[in-house]
N, C-alpha and C positions, 0 to 999 in steps of 0.2 A: 249680609250681616244684620241689616235692619229687620228683615223678616225673622231671623233667628232670635233677636232680642225681644221682639214683640211676642213671639211664641213662648219664650221663657217667662216673661213677666205675666203672661196670661195664665200660666200654670202654677198654682200655689204649691204644688208638691215638689217642684224643682228647687226653687229658692224661696222658701217661706219667709215672709216679712222683709224681703229684699227686692228692690226694683233696680234694674240695670238701666243706665242712661248712656248717652253717647253724644259727641259733637263731631261734626264732619268738616274738614278743611280740604279744599281742592288744591293740591300742590301743582297741578298741571304737568306733573313729571318734570319739574324744573327745580334746580338746586336751590336757588334763592327762595322760591316759594316754599319748598320743603322746610328750609331752616326757619322761615318766617312762621309757618304753621306750628313748628315745634315750640318756638318761643311763645307764641300766642297761647299754646296749650299749657305751658309751664307758668306763665305770668297772668294770663287772663286779660291782657291788654293788646290792642292793635299796635301800639307803640310800646314794645316790651321794655321793662327794666330788669336787667339780670339780677338774679337772686331775690326777686321781690314778687310776691303773689298778691293779687288784689281781689281774688274770688275765693269763696269758701268751699265750693265743690271742685276740688282738684281731681282730674281724672287719674285713675289708678294705673293706667298704662296707655301707651300710644301704639296704635296698629298702623303699620306702614314702614317704608313707602313701597311703591310698586317695583322700583328698579334698585339694582345694587348700588349704583353710584350715589343716588340721593339717600339711600338707607345708611351708607357708610358715614355721610356727613351728619345725619341725624344721630347715629349711634355714637359718634365721637362726642357730640354735645351731651347727649343723654347719659353717657357713661360717667361723666363728671359728677352727676347728681345721683347716680345709680338708679335712674328712673327706668322702669321696665319698658322695653320696646319689643313688639312682636311683628315680624314681617311675614307676609303671606306669599311673596314671590321673589325676594332678594336671594340670590343663589351663589354669590361670589364666595369662594372657599376661604378668603381672608377674614370674613365675618365670623368664622369659627374660632378665631383667636380671642379667648376670653380675657386675656391680659389687656388687649387694646380695646375690646368692646365688652365690658363686664356685664352689662345689663341687656344685651341683645339676645333675642331668641327668634328662631324662624321655624316655619312649619313645613318646609319642603327640603328635599336633599340639596346639599351644596353642589357647586359645579364639579367638585372633585369626584363625586359619585357619578355624575352624568358623564364626565370625561372618562372615567374608568369604564363605564358601560359602553360608551362609544368606541373607545380604543379596543376593547375586547371584541366588539362586533366586527370591526375592521380586520382584526387579526383572524377571527373565525372565518371570515370570507376569503382569506388567503391573499389579501391586498397588502403588499409590503412597500408600495411606492405610491404615495398620495400627496396631493397638494392641500394646503391649509390657507384659508382666508378668514380673517377675524376683524371685528370692530377695533378701532384704535382708542377706545375708552377703557376705563378700569375693568369693565366686565369682559371685554374681548381680550385685553392684555393678560389679565389674571387667569381666565378660563383657558385660553389657548396655551398658556405656559404649562398648566397642569395637564392638559391633553397631550402636549408634546412629550412631557415626561413619561406618561403612561404608554404612548406609542413607542418611544425609545426602549422602554422596558420589554415590550413585546416584539422587538426587532423590526418595527415598521419605520421606514425612512420617509422623511418629508422632503419632497422635491423642491418645494418653495413655500414660503410663508409670507403672504401679503396682507396688509391691513388697510382699512379705509373707514371713513366716518360719515356722519350725516352731511357734513359740509364739504366732502371731497368733490373735486372738480370732475367735469366730464372727461377731461384728459386722463385723470388718475383712474377713473372707472374703466376707461378704454384700455389703459395700460394693464390693469389687472385682467381684463378679458383676454388680451393678447397673450399674457403669460399662461393663462389656462389653456388656450388653444395650442400654443407652441410646445407646451410641456408634454413629455411622454407619459406622465401620470394620468391614468384614465379615471381616477377617483379623486374628487375634490371635496374636502370637508370645509363647510362654511360655518364658522362659529360666530353666531350673531344673535341679536334679539330684535323682535319687531317692536314698534311699527317702523323704526327708522330705516331698516335695511331692505324692506321688501321691494321698494322701487329699484334699488341698485341690483338686487338679485335678479329682478326681471330683465334688466339690461344685460347682465352677464349671461343669462340663460339663452338669449337670442344668439350669442356667438358660441354657445357651447357646442363642441364637436360631437359628432354622432357616437353614441356608445358611452359617453361620460356618465359616471355615477356621482351624484351630488348629495352630500349629507349636509344638513344644517340643523342646528340645535336652537329651538325657539323658546322664548319666554315672554309672557304677556300676549295681548291680542293684536292681530293685524289691524290695519286701518279699517274704519267702518265701511268704506266704499270698496274694499279690496275683494275681488272675485276669487275666492280661494278655490272653488271648484274648477274654474278654468285654469287657475294656476297649477293645480295638481295634474289636470289633463295635459297641460303643455309640458310638464316635466316628466316625460316617460323615462323610467329608469332612475327616478329620484326617490330616496328614502328619507323620511323626515321624522324627527323627534319633536312632537307637539304636545302642548298641554291638553290632556284628555277632556277637560271641562269645556273649552271652546271648540275643540276639534269635533266632538260629537254633536254639539249644538249647531254649529255652522255648516258642517259638512257631513251630514248623517249618511250620505251615500258612500262615503269613503271607508276603507278598512282602517281599523285602529291598530297602530304599531306601537308596541311597548318593548322594553328590553327584557326579553325572556326567551326561552327555548322555542316557544310556539311562534314568536315573531320571526326568528331566524328561519324556521321551517317555511313560514309563509313567503319570505323573501326568496329563498333558494328554490322553492317549489314552483312559484308562479312567474319567474323571470329567467334569461340566459345571461347571468351576471358576467361581465367581462373580466379578463385578467389584467391586473394593474401591478406590474413589477418593473423594476429598472432593468433587470437582466433575467433572461430565461433560466429556469432551474437547471442545475448541473445534474446530469444523470449519474447513476452509480458507475464507478470507474474513473470519475473525475473529481476534482476538488475546486473549491472556490478560491480565486485569487483576487484580492481587492484591487480595484483600479486606482492608480495614483491620483490623489486629490479629489476623489469622488466619495459619495456616501458608501457605507458598508453594504447597502443593498445593491450597489452597482459593482459587478465583479465579472471576471472572465472565468471560463471553465477550462481548467488545465488537466490534461490526462495524468493519471497517477504515474509516478516514476517507476522505473523497473524494479520489481520486487515488492511493490506496494499495491494496496487495494483500497477502495471505498465501496461499501455495500449499502449506502443510503443516499437518497436524493439530497442535493445541496450540502454535501459533506464539506466541512471546512478543512479537514486534513485527510491525508491518505495514511494508512497504517501498514507497516511492514509485515510481511508474512513470517511465520515461525521458521526456525532454522531448516527444517526438512519439508517445507511446503513452498509453493510457488503460485503466483496469480494465474488465473485462466486468461484467455485472449482478451476478454472484456475488462479484466482487472477488477472484477466484482467479488471474487471469492478466492480463497487460498486452497489449492489442491495439492495432494502429496506429490513430491517431486519424483520423476522417473529415476529408478535406481539402475545404474549402468555398470555392467561388468561382463566379461567374456563368458557367456553361458554355454553349457554343453548342448543345449537344444537349438541354438540359433545356427544359421548356415555356416558361419565362420567357425564356430565351435565344433560343429559336426565334422567339417572338413579337416580341421586340425587333429581332432581325436582319431578320425579314421586313418589319417596319414601316419600319426605316431604309432598306432597299433600295428598297422601294416609294416612300417619300417622296422619296428622292434621284432615282429614275427619273422621278417626276412633275415634280420641279423641273427636271431636264434637259429634259424634254418641253416644259415651259413656256418654257424658254430657247430651244429650237428654234423654237417658235411665234413668239416675239418676233423672232428672227433672220429667220425666214421672212417676217414682216410688218413688217420694220424700216422700210419707207417709208410705212407707214400713219400716219394722224394721231395715233392713240392712242399708238403707240410713240414717235413723234418728239416728242410733247408732254410725255413723261415722262422725258426725258433718257436716250437709248438706252444710252450708255456706263455710266452708273451702274446702269441696270437689268440690263445684262449682268453687271457685277461683283457686284451684289447676288444675282442668281440663281445665279451660280457659287459664291459663298461659302455660300449656303444649301444648295446641293447637297453641298458638302463638310461643312457642319455636320451634315447628316443622316447622313453617313457616319462622323462622329466617334464615335458610340456603339460602332462595331465595335472600336475600340481599347480599350473598357472591358470587352468580353466576352471570355471565354476565360481560360486560365491566364496570369497576369501574368508578363511577361518584362521584362528591363531596358529594352529598346527601347520597348515599349508603355507602361511606367510613366514613362519619360522624356518621351514626346511626347504622351500622350493629353490631359493638361490643357492643355499648350501649344497643341496643335492646336485644341482646343475654344475656348480663350480668344482666340487670334488670329483664328480664323474668325468668332467671334461679334462681336468688336469691329469686324472688317471689315464684317460685315453691318449692325450698328447704325450705324456711321459712314456707310455708304452711305445708310441710311434718313435719318440726320440731314442728310446733304448734300442729299438729295432734298427734305426739308422746308425747308431753308434756301433752296433754289432756287425752291420754290413761293412763298415769301414775297418773294424778290427779283423774281420774274417779275410778281407782282401789283403791287409797288411801281413797277416799271419801266413799267407800262402807263399810269400817271398822267402827264398833260402836264407837261413840264419836269422830270421826274425824272432824277436823276443815277445811278440804280441800273442803267441799261442796261449800263454798262461792266462790271458784275459778272456779266452773264449768260453769259459764256464758261465754258470748262472749268476755269478757274483755281480758283474757289472750291470746287467739289466735290472737285477733285483735292487741294487743300491740306487740306480737312477730313478726307478719307479717309486721307491720308498721315500727318497729325499724330496722329490718334487711333490708327491702327494701329501706328505706330512707337512710341508711348508704351506700348501693351500689349506690343509686341514687346520693348522694352527691359526691362520688368518680367520677362517670361518668360526672356529670356537671362540676366539677373542671377540669377534663381531657379535656372536650370540650372547656372550656374557656382558659385554660392554653396553651394547644398545641393540637389543633384539628387535627384528621387524614385528609389526603388528597390523591387524586389519583396521581400516578407517573408512568412514563415510565422508568423503571430501566434497564440500559444497562450493569450493572456491574456484575450481578449475573450469567448470562449464556452467553457464548461467541456466538456472532452472533444472539442473540435473545433479543427482547425487552420484558421484563416482565412487563405487565400492571397490576399494583397492587395498593393496598391501603397502603400508608405509615402511620403506626400508630403514628408516630411523637414522642411519648414517650413510650418506652417499659416498663419503670418503672411503669407508671400509668396503662398500660395494665395488668401487672402482679399483681398490687394491686387489680384490679377488679377481676381477676381470683382467687387471694388469698382470698379475702373476701368470694367468693362463696365456695372455698375449705374449709375454716374454718367452715362455717355454715354446710357444708356437714359432716365434721368430728364430730361436736357437735351432729348433728342429728343422725349419725350412732352410736355414743357412747350411747346416751340416748335410742335409739331404741334397741340396743344390751342388755342393762341392763334390759329393760322391755319386752324382747322377750318371757319370760315364764309366763307372767301373765295369769291367768285362764280366758279365754274369747273365746267363740266359734268363734267369728269374731274379735279376737284380731289383730289389725293392726301392732303391734310392730314387730312381726317376719317378716312380709312382708315389712315393712319399712326398717328393717335391711338388707334384701336381696336387696332391691332397692338401698339403700345407698352403699352397698358393690359393686354392679355393677357400680353405679355412680362414686365412688372413683377409682375403677379399670380402668375405661375408661379414666378418667382424669389424673391418674398417668402415664398410658402408653402414654397419649396424649403429655405430655411435651417433652420427648426425640424425639418422632416421629415428632412433630411440629418443633423442632429446627433443625432436620436433613434433612428437605425437603425444597424445594424452589419453587417459582412460584405458579402455579395453584395446585400443589400437596400439598403445605402447606395449601391452602384454603380447599382442599378436606379432609385433616386430621382433621381440625377444624370442618368442617361440619359433618364428621363421628362422632366426639366426641359429638356434639350437638344432633344428631339423636339417637345415641346409649344410651346416658345417659337419654334422655327424654323417650325413649322406655322402658328402665329399670324401671323407676318410674311408667310408665303407666301399664306395664304388671304385675309387682309385687304387686302393690297396688290395681289396679282396675279389673284385670282379675278374681281373685277369687270372687269378689263381683258380677261381671256381670254373672258369672256362677250360683251363688245362685239366683240372681234376675230373670234371664231369663230361666234357666234350672231346678232349684230346688226351686220353689216357696213355697214348703212345709216347707222348712227350714227358710224361710223369715218371721218368726213370732216372736212377742214379748215374747210369752211363751217359745219358744225354746231358745231364748237368755237368759231369766231369769233363766231357769232351769239349763242351762249350767253354768251360773255365780254362782249360789248357790252351785252347785257341786264343 
């Protein structure tokens, strides 16, 4: 300052006809001395009288003081008189309040700016778990408060905040040192100003654990006898914010660190900065769960729940996948769900398709045999018309499973159960009609019987028509009231889309099955009662066997159908259709085919009549 004033006064072109003067008062960085010097400047007397000036050359401004604490006291007094005050090193952010300090002006950034820079550097380095030590004076209290606010904004947690002062006891210093060592925070921010704290920092540094990173923010000069070079060398891994003026002058061999991008590159490029976090980062597929009673930086990593993912590190929440997607094994991304249905190309679908086609072809072949030998005794004795209808309905019944295989469409969903139900009732009603005709034929052979008039086509035609129309009415009502439709069901099996037909009304479905079951029971009962009628080619016992197989299949079908899901439910129903149809085909028509094709000598009217008379 003295050098600058002398240079200005010596240069007439800078302030022509004006000479600058100054008076210097040493405050010794002490509050009472600072106030004494302020009053001495205002009044001109060693024993000041307030509001009184005894000198003519009143200074136009006061420069000082060095510290924030003494500057606040001076600014409070000078503000009453609106007397200009210019500070060269006071940095407390509260001095920016022009309502409290209307005539104060400073030439360096406030602590708020330094705290902002320090907080952002900590955040940039990825440190989220730090310790904080500060002076217990106005500077430390105010500055550390601003720093904490900035750290909290950036998501940095403070493991501990300890303060100490010039007059702190050795026990207190040792206590702070123990806290540093015992804490899991590997970064310690020391918010202080020299020269008061250098001795204490040196004590703390001796107990500093290996790998600790120590930040401290300095203002003013260290003590004159302080060996700053050795101090730096002893603090491996320490980053300091120092005043450039004395830093370069006193330690020219050291690198200068300022808050900018190049400084950050210098730090990260020339050291293996340690990780300082309360909890390790949560990998994708996990979410952070706060630990009860702990800082937000202390958390547990919880695996995402079923159906949820997280695709970022340290995700606070897991997010559910969309309706038709499902997490991968790591639960880091949503993948399309597997669409499950009974396909034609899978082994089960191929087996069923082959079986149905073979069975239907076999049935058609038998129908052709019966047509070819329609004038033989066996065919004529078993009601040719009913036989043709029965074989035709069985051939269609064997083909019904093809509507159950493959991707469900609206057409297949609408007609698969209807086709199956109507065909099966047609088959069972034909069997029932054949059974009734066997009984009528036996009764008609007795002398004086009136049953001969029922031997025509009227009874079987009515039986088949009434039974089939009843089932057809149920199916039509079902289709009109609540038609089945294809749906992609995501609720049945986790992570899988069941592509199926929704029957819409289970009640009407079971009504359709119930009608078929009722006719089967009636047919079985009638056939069972007529099973011992004397006839070489008596169908009653074979009908009894076929209905026994039929009922056994569908009785076991109900619990099996209700206990399965997806394509296996379809497979169970298809198995029931094929098995029951095969039972009727084998029991009723295999013995007749044996006679027609392999024992033509038995396929005569005389053989039939002789056995009947016997």
